[in-house]
C-alpha positions, -999 to 999 in steps of 0.1 A, spaced: 326 -676 775 294 -688 759 285 -678 723 256 -657 737 279 -637 760 306 -634 733 283 -614 711 273 -590 738 309 -586 749 320 -579 713 296 -550 711 313 -534 741 342 -525 718 319 -502 698 301 -486 728 297 -448 728 314 -445 762 352 -447 761 353 -463 796 332 -492 783 356 -497 754 386 -494 776 373 -520 801 364 -544 772 401 -542 761 413 -549 796 389 -578 801 398 -594 768 434 -595 778 430 -606 813 405 -633 804 426 -642 774 396 -643 750 414 -653 718 383 -657 697 388 -643 662 360 -618 666 375 -603 697 410 -601 682 394 -583 652 376 -559 676 409 -552 694 426 -545 661 397 -522 651 401 -502 683 438 -499 678 433 -484 643 401 -464 647 394 -454 683 398 -416 688 409 -420 725 446 -427 728 442 -444 763 417 -469 748 441 -476 719 469 -483 744 446 -507 764 437 -525 732 474 -529 724 480 -543 759 450 -566 756 462 -579 722 496 -584 736 482 -607 763 465 -627 736 496 -630 715 516 -642 745 492 -670 754 515 -697 742 545 -682 760 531 -685 795 
């Protein structure tokens, strides 16, 4: 992912629509975007998002990133 796209993608984690935040979490995990900014955004969603489904998807996404070395 280019630096230009990474910034736009990182902003998705703070979108007003929970569906956008949820899909950002899924995409980060599936694409295995282990950039520190994205990891920080996932952690922020886990601790601060008011929607439990979004929190769960952030946990799943972060799990995929943690398991990068194991696959």
